[in-house]
C-alpha positions, 0 to 999 in steps of 0.5 A: 465227699468232694460233692459235699464241700459246696453245701457245707461252705454255704452252710457255714456262711449261714452259721456265721451270720446266725452268730452275728458274724458277717462273712468276710471276703476270704469266707465268701471265696472259700465258698465260691471255690468249694461250689465251683469245684463241686459243679454248683456254679450257679451257687458259686454265682450267687455267692459272688453276687452276695459278696459284691452286694455286702461291699466286699471285693473278690480277689483275683484268685476268686475271679479266677476260680470263677473263670475256671468254673465257667470253663469247665461248665461250658459256660464260655460266654459268661467267662468272656463277659466276666473278663471283659468286665474285669478289663473294663473295671481296671482289674489286671488279670494274670495271663492264667485268667486268660487261659481260663477264658 
């Protein structure tokens, strides 16, 4: 069930921590993607915030996932803010990211 993938991914991050394994960027990115794809955009946003708070840097693919999630959820202001923030932080975006916004 596609809708269950987000909660499963978040649960796996919790299990990793429970066993003393700190999730890496790729683990967070997978969870962000799973949450975004099943419509749990606010959970994906929280995961991005947790990822950054852990000192991890989201990949361009992860940012693209967030842009697409914002777009499909009608959160265009958040998408534009993310693009603005990325442009002003020196992160280069590819043309597909701009189309998503």
